[in-house]
Biopython code that builds the backbone (N, CA, C, O; Angstrom):
import numpy as np
from Bio.PDB.StructureBuilder import StructureBuilder

atoms = [
    (1, "UNK", "N", (-0.487, -12.089, -0.869)),
    (1, "UNK", "CA", (-0.931, -10.920, 0.047)),
    (1, "UNK", "C", (0.739, -9.673, 0.039)),
    (1, "UNK", "O", (1.005, -8.772, 0.835)),
    (2, "UNK", "N", (1.325, -10.031, -0.867)),
    (2, "UNK", "CA", (2.100, -9.069, -1.034)),
    (2, "UNK", "C", (1.320, -7.675, -1.662)),
    (2, "UNK", "O", (1.867, -6.573, -1.613)),
    (3, "UNK", "N", (0.032, -7.876, -2.229)),
    (3, "UNK", "CA", (-0.679, -6.854, -3.018)),
    (3, "UNK", "C", (-0.747, -6.066, -1.925)),
    (3, "UNK", "O", (-0.107, -5.019, -2.031)),
    (4, "UNK", "N", (-1.321, -6.238, -0.907)),
    (4, "UNK", "CA", (-2.132, -5.512, 0.196)),
    (4, "UNK", "C", (-1.236, -4.902, 0.644)),
    (4, "UNK", "O", (-1.404, -3.682, 0.640)),
    (5, "UNK", "N", (0.264, -5.497, 1.295)),
    (5, "UNK", "CA", (1.105, -4.771, 1.718)),
    (5, "UNK", "C", (1.636, -3.823, 0.710)),
    (5, "UNK", "O", (1.121, -2.779, 1.109)),
    (6, "UNK", "N", (2.208, -3.561, -0.151)),
    (6, "UNK", "CA", (2.500, -2.449, -0.902)),
    (6, "UNK", "C", (1.327, -1.545, -1.241)),
    (6, "UNK", "O", (1.610, -0.397, -1.584)),
    (7, "UNK", "N", (-0.013, -1.919, -1.192)),
    (7, "UNK", "CA", (-1.143, -0.966, -1.628)),
    (7, "UNK", "C", (-0.685, -0.286, -0.144)),
    (7, "UNK", "O", (-0.077, 0.784, -0.191)),
    (8, "UNK", "N", (-0.941, -0.831, 1.022)),
    (8, "UNK", "CA", (-1.179, -0.466, 2.095)),
    (8, "UNK", "C", (0.030, 0.643, 2.307)),
    (8, "UNK", "O", (-0.284, 1.704, 2.846)),
    (9, "UNK", "N", (1.378, 0.437, 1.907)),
    (9, "UNK", "CA", (2.361, 1.120, 2.079)),
    (9, "UNK", "C", (2.248, 2.545, 1.563)),
    (9, "UNK", "O", (2.365, 3.545, 2.271)),
    (10, "UNK", "N", (2.006, 2.534, 0.237)),
    (10, "UNK", "CA", (1.642, 3.646, -0.905)),
    (10, "UNK", "C", (0.728, 4.466, -0.315)),
    (10, "UNK", "O", (0.967, 5.673, -0.350)),
    (11, "UNK", "N", (-0.806, 3.875, 0.510)),
    (11, "UNK", "CA", (-1.229, 4.582, 0.958)),
    (11, "UNK", "C", (-0.841, 5.539, 1.867)),
    (11, "UNK", "O", (-1.122, 6.733, 1.979)),
    (12, "UNK", "N", (-0.156, 4.802, 2.480)),
    (12, "UNK", "CA", (0.163, 5.596, 3.987)),
    (12, "UNK", "C", (1.520, 6.405, 3.668)),
    (12, "UNK", "O", (1.798, 6.985, 4.718)),
    (13, "UNK", "N", (2.483, 6.703, 2.699)),
    (13, "UNK", "CA", (3.678, 7.169, 2.473)),
    (13, "UNK", "C", (3.411, 7.957, 1.078)),
    (13, "UNK", "O", (3.970, 9.018, 0.801)),
    (14, "UNK", "N", (2.600, 7.378, 0.347)),
    (14, "UNK", "CA", (2.444, 8.312, -1.210)),
    (14, "UNK", "C", (3.464, 7.639, -2.062)),
    (14, "UNK", "O", (4.172, 6.712, -1.669)),
    (15, "UNK", "N", (3.488, 8.038, -2.969)),
    (15, "UNK", "CA", (4.299, 7.687, -4.105)),
    (15, "UNK", "C", (5.980, 7.910, -3.800)),
    (15, "UNK", "O", (6.985, 7.239, -4.037)),
    (16, "UNK", "N", (5.677, 9.398, -3.059)),
    (16, "UNK", "CA", (7.093, 10.379, -3.038)),
    (16, "UNK", "C", (7.835, 9.776, -2.240)),
    (16, "UNK", "O", (9.006, 9.395, -2.227)),
    (17, "UNK", "N", (6.454, 9.733, -1.177)),
    (17, "UNK", "CA", (7.207, 9.343, 0.319)),
    (17, "UNK", "C", (8.115, 7.678, 0.481)),
    (17, "UNK", "O", (8.995, 7.298, 1.254)),
    (18, "UNK", "N", (7.389, 7.020, -0.641)),
    (18, "UNK", "CA", (8.069, 5.547, -0.783)),
    (18, "UNK", "C", (9.349, 5.071, -1.461)),
    (18, "UNK", "O", (9.391, 4.891, -2.678)),
    (19, "UNK", "N", (10.244, 4.898, -0.771)),
    (19, "UNK", "CA", (11.326, 4.709, -1.262)),
    (19, "UNK", "C", (11.513, 3.216, -1.517)),
    (19, "UNK", "O", (10.630, 2.574, -0.948)),
    (20, "UNK", "N", (12.494, 2.359, -2.279)),
    (20, "UNK", "CA", (12.758, 1.129, -2.836)),
    (20, "UNK", "C", (13.284, 0.120, -1.622)),
    (20, "UNK", "O", (12.976, -1.005, -1.229)),
    (21, "UNK", "N", (13.978, 0.855, -1.350)),
    (21, "UNK", "CA", (14.113, 0.114, 0.299)),
    (21, "UNK", "C", (12.775, -0.308, 1.438)),
    (21, "UNK", "O", (12.366, -1.412, 1.797)),
    (22, "UNK", "N", (12.399, 0.867, 1.744)),
    (22, "UNK", "CA", (10.974, 0.734, 2.263)),
    (22, "UNK", "C", (10.039, 0.068, 2.277)),
    (22, "UNK", "O", (9.348, -0.290, 3.231)),
    (23, "UNK", "N", (9.900, -0.292, 0.468)),
    (23, "UNK", "CA", (9.024, -1.303, -0.133)),
    (23, "UNK", "C", (9.336, -2.372, 0.042)),
    (23, "UNK", "O", (8.501, -3.201, 0.403)),
    (24, "UNK", "N", (10.873, -2.756, -0.194)),
    (24, "UNK", "CA", (11.344, -4.371, -0.068)),
    (24, "UNK", "C", (10.844, -4.529, 1.156)),
    (24, "UNK", "O", (9.999, -5.411, 1.310)),
    (25, "UNK", "N", (11.299, -3.626, 2.406)),
    (25, "UNK", "CA", (10.874, -4.173, 3.787)),
    (25, "UNK", "C", (9.474, -4.214, 4.339)),
    (25, "UNK", "O", (9.164, -4.796, 5.378)),
    (26, "UNK", "N", (8.780, -3.648, 3.674)),
    (26, "UNK", "CA", (7.386, -3.852, 3.450)),
    (26, "UNK", "C", (7.171, -4.986, 2.787)),
    (26, "UNK", "O", (6.616, -5.939, 3.333)),
    (27, "UNK", "N", (7.511, -5.010, 1.760)),
    (27, "UNK", "CA", (6.986, -6.532, 1.503)),
    (27, "UNK", "C", (7.517, -8.034, 1.765)),
    (27, "UNK", "O", (7.132, -9.153, 1.427)),
    (28, "UNK", "N", (8.839, -7.400, 2.713)),
    (28, "UNK", "CA", (9.474, -8.640, 2.686)),
    (28, "UNK", "C", (10.403, -9.679, 1.725)),
    (28, "UNK", "O", (10.647, -10.879, 1.849)),
    (29, "UNK", "N", (10.813, -8.675, 0.706)),
    (29, "UNK", "CA", (11.593, -9.384, -0.394)),
    (29, "UNK", "C", (13.136, -8.378, -0.660)),
    (29, "UNK", "O", (13.478, -7.404, 0.010)),
    (30, "UNK", "N", (13.663, -8.817, -1.510)),
    (30, "UNK", "CA", (14.759, -8.205, -1.675)),
    (30, "UNK", "C", (15.001, -7.023, -2.852)),
    (30, "UNK", "O", (14.424, -7.416, -3.866)),
    (31, "UNK", "N", (15.491, -6.029, -3.033)),
    (31, "UNK", "CA", (15.706, -5.109, -3.804)),
    (31, "UNK", "C", (15.665, -5.665, -5.199)),
    (31, "UNK", "O", (14.753, -5.376, -5.974)),
    (32, "UNK", "N", (16.669, -6.474, -5.516)),
    (32, "UNK", "CA", (16.881, -7.411, -6.528)),
    (32, "UNK", "C", (15.710, -8.243, -7.278)),
    (32, "UNK", "O", (15.748, -8.561, -8.467)),
    (33, "UNK", "N", (14.555, -8.567, -6.278)),
    (33, "UNK", "CA", (13.694, -9.264, -6.747)),
    (33, "UNK", "C", (12.451, -8.476, -7.070)),
    (33, "UNK", "O", (11.482, -9.006, -7.614)),
    (34, "UNK", "N", (12.490, -7.174, -6.722)),
    (34, "UNK", "CA", (11.414, -6.272, -7.573)),
    (34, "UNK", "C", (11.936, -6.420, -8.680)),
    (34, "UNK", "O", (11.498, -7.186, -9.538)),
    (35, "UNK", "N", (13.260, -5.476, -8.841)),
    (35, "UNK", "CA", (13.676, -5.217, -10.132)),
    (35, "UNK", "C", (14.028, -6.081, -10.850)),
    (35, "UNK", "O", (14.405, -5.691, -11.955)),
    (36, "UNK", "N", (14.073, -7.564, -10.594)),
    (36, "UNK", "CA", (13.945, -8.322, -11.948)),
    (36, "UNK", "C", (12.540, -8.820, -12.154)),
    (36, "UNK", "O", (12.275, -8.874, -13.355)),
    (37, "UNK", "N", (11.511, -9.218, -11.337)),
    (37, "UNK", "CA", (9.917, -9.145, -11.105)),
    (37, "UNK", "C", (9.139, -8.115, -11.881)),
    (37, "UNK", "O", (8.433, -8.280, -12.876)),
    (38, "UNK", "N", (9.394, -7.128, -11.280)),
    (38, "UNK", "CA", (8.394, -5.633, -11.663)),
    (38, "UNK", "C", (9.174, -4.633, -12.366)),
    (38, "UNK", "O", (8.837, -4.599, -13.550)),
    (39, "UNK", "N", (9.976, -3.909, -12.116)),
    (39, "UNK", "CA", (11.028, -3.241, -12.093)),
    (39, "UNK", "C", (11.198, -2.144, -11.299)),
    (39, "UNK", "O", (11.457, -2.360, -10.115)),
    (40, "UNK", "N", (11.107, -0.944, -11.701)),
    (40, "UNK", "CA", (11.059, 0.158, -10.914)),
    (40, "UNK", "C", (10.058, 0.436, -10.289)),
    (40, "UNK", "O", (8.966, -0.114, -10.435)),
    (41, "UNK", "N", (10.402, 1.611, -9.272)),
    (41, "UNK", "CA", (8.919, 2.219, -8.501)),
    (41, "UNK", "C", (7.945, 2.439, -9.123)),
    (41, "UNK", "O", (6.874, 1.888, -8.872)),
    (42, "UNK", "N", (8.144, 3.456, -10.248)),
    (42, "UNK", "CA", (7.125, 3.728, -11.081)),
    (42, "UNK", "C", (6.327, 2.265, -11.431)),
    (42, "UNK", "O", (5.188, 2.150, -10.980)),
    (43, "UNK", "N", (6.761, 1.416, -12.034)),
    (43, "UNK", "CA", (6.441, 0.075, -12.382)),
    (43, "UNK", "C", (5.210, -0.508, -11.327)),
    (43, "UNK", "O", (4.022, -0.785, -11.494)),
    (44, "UNK", "N", (5.988, -0.536, -10.348)),
    (44, "UNK", "CA", (5.391, -1.199, -9.147)),
    (44, "UNK", "C", (4.150, -0.600, -8.612)),
    (44, "UNK", "O", (3.169, -1.232, -8.220)),
    (45, "UNK", "N", (4.307, 0.803, -8.640)),
    (45, "UNK", "CA", (2.762, 1.702, -8.134)),
    (45, "UNK", "C", (1.740, 1.551, -9.496)),
    (45, "UNK", "O", (0.546, 1.295, -9.342)),
    (46, "UNK", "N", (2.312, 1.730, -10.770)),
    (46, "UNK", "CA", (1.717, 1.287, -11.530)),
    (46, "UNK", "C", (0.534, -0.066, -11.559)),
    (46, "UNK", "O", (-0.676, -0.132, -11.780)),
    (47, "UNK", "N", (1.786, -1.226, -11.153)),
    (47, "UNK", "CA", (1.125, -2.505, -11.477)),
    (47, "UNK", "C", (0.499, -2.336, -9.875)),
    (47, "UNK", "O", (-0.728, -2.363, -9.967)),
    (48, "UNK", "N", (0.774, -2.232, -8.966)),
    (48, "UNK", "CA", (-0.358, -1.996, -7.807)),
    (48, "UNK", "C", (-1.724, -1.204, -7.823)),
    (48, "UNK", "O", (-2.584, -1.580, -7.027)),
    (49, "UNK", "N", (-1.970, -0.255, -8.570)),
    (49, "UNK", "CA", (-2.751, 0.216, -9.028)),
    (49, "UNK", "C", (-3.684, -0.520, -10.260)),
    (49, "UNK", "O", (-4.830, -0.082, -10.359)),
    (50, "UNK", "N", (-3.454, -1.139, -10.799)),
    (50, "UNK", "CA", (-3.872, -2.037, -11.651)),
    (50, "UNK", "C", (-4.465, -3.408, -10.669)),
    (50, "UNK", "O", (-5.586, -3.904, -10.774)),
    (51, "UNK", "N", (-3.729, -3.703, -10.019)),
    (51, "UNK", "CA", (-4.116, -4.839, -9.244)),
    (51, "UNK", "C", (-5.746, -4.628, -8.072)),
    (51, "UNK", "O", (-6.665, -5.368, -7.721)),
    (52, "UNK", "N", (-5.352, -3.225, -7.829)),
    (52, "UNK", "CA", (-6.294, -2.836, -6.899)),
    (52, "UNK", "C", (-7.214, -2.565, -7.734)),
    (52, "UNK", "O", (-7.992, -2.195, -6.854)),
    (53, "UNK", "N", (-7.925, -2.398, -8.860)),
    (53, "UNK", "CA", (-8.612, -1.887, -9.742)),
    (53, "UNK", "C", (-9.669, -3.152, -10.087)),
    (53, "UNK", "O", (-10.895, -3.233, -10.148)),
    (54, "UNK", "N", (-8.364, -4.263, -10.316)),
    (54, "UNK", "CA", (-8.961, -5.434, -10.700)),
    (54, "UNK", "C", (-9.860, -6.486, -9.568)),
    (54, "UNK", "O", (-10.824, -7.246, -9.662)),
    (55, "UNK", "N", (-9.108, -6.119, -8.685)),
    (55, "UNK", "CA", (-9.706, -6.559, -7.136)),
    (55, "UNK", "C", (-11.161, -5.646, -7.020)),
    (55, "UNK", "O", (-12.130, -6.278, -6.600)),
    (56, "UNK", "N", (-11.323, -4.536, -7.285)),
    (56, "UNK", "CA", (-11.912, -3.954, -7.060)),
    (56, "UNK", "C", (-13.339, -4.381, -7.877)),
    (56, "UNK", "O", (-14.471, -4.377, -7.393)),
    (57, "UNK", "N", (-12.929, -4.767, -9.321)),
    (57, "UNK", "CA", (-14.271, -5.052, -10.413)),
    (57, "UNK", "C", (-14.494, -6.258, -9.734)),
    (57, "UNK", "O", (-15.496, -6.406, -9.035)),
    (58, "UNK", "N", (-13.603, -7.179, -9.887)),
    (58, "UNK", "CA", (-14.039, -8.832, -8.979)),
    (58, "UNK", "C", (-14.985, -8.575, -7.951)),
    (58, "UNK", "O", (-16.160, -8.799, -8.243)),
    (59, "UNK", "N", (-14.697, -8.100, -6.666)),
    (59, "UNK", "CA", (-15.942, -7.620, -5.693)),
    (59, "UNK", "C", (-16.974, -6.933, -6.248)),
    (59, "UNK", "O", (-17.953, -7.171, -5.541)),
    (60, "UNK", "N", (-17.284, -6.191, -7.160)),
    (60, "UNK", "CA", (-18.374, -5.429, -7.945)),
    (60, "UNK", "C", (-19.116, -6.594, -8.360)),
    (60, "UNK", "O", (-20.173, -7.013, -7.890)),
    (61, "UNK", "N", (-18.100, -7.281, -9.742)),
    (61, "UNK", "CA", (-18.825, -8.389, -9.651)),
    (61, "UNK", "C", (-19.606, -9.527, -9.426)),
    (61, "UNK", "O", (-20.661, -9.881, -9.954)),
    (62, "UNK", "N", (-18.956, -10.015, -8.604)),
    (62, "UNK", "CA", (-19.561, -10.925, -7.396)),
    (62, "UNK", "C", (-20.764, -10.249, -6.676)),
    (62, "UNK", "O", (-21.899, -10.723, -6.614)),
    (63, "UNK", "N", (-20.534, -9.600, -6.382)),
    (63, "UNK", "CA", (-21.702, -8.735, -5.487)),
    (63, "UNK", "C", (-23.263, -8.441, -6.404)),
    (63, "UNK", "O", (-24.354, -8.074, -5.967)),
    (64, "UNK", "N", (-22.824, -8.778, -7.847)),
    (64, "UNK", "CA", (-24.098, -8.532, -9.078)),
    (64, "UNK", "C", (-24.770, -9.598, -8.961)),
    (64, "UNK", "O", (-25.999, -9.545, -9.011)),
    (65, "UNK", "N", (-23.830, -11.275, -8.708)),
    (65, "UNK", "CA", (-24.134, -12.231, -9.138)),
    (65, "UNK", "C", (-24.755, -12.948, -8.305)),
    (65, "UNK", "O", (-25.168, -14.060, -8.635)),
]
sb = StructureBuilder()
sb.init_structure("model")
sb.init_model(0)
sb.init_chain("A")
sb.init_seg("    ")
for serial, (resi, resn, name, xyz) in enumerate(atoms, 1):
    if name == "N":
        sb.init_residue(resn, " ", resi, " ")
    sb.init_atom(name, np.array(xyz, "f"), 0.0, 1.0, " ", f" {name:<3s}", serial, name[0])
structure = sb.get_structure()
């Protein structure tokens, strides 16, 4: 579910409006956890976009089957 939380947050605030503190509060994890597992805000955003695209592709494929 963290994917949905971060995606909603970026959609609401935008990349520039989202601070790491805001993101960690929205995702209910520590800043250290993000930096250790994902990296900085840019890497988190790129991963979020990638996850979104992958989820949408899975939905599209499932609809075709």
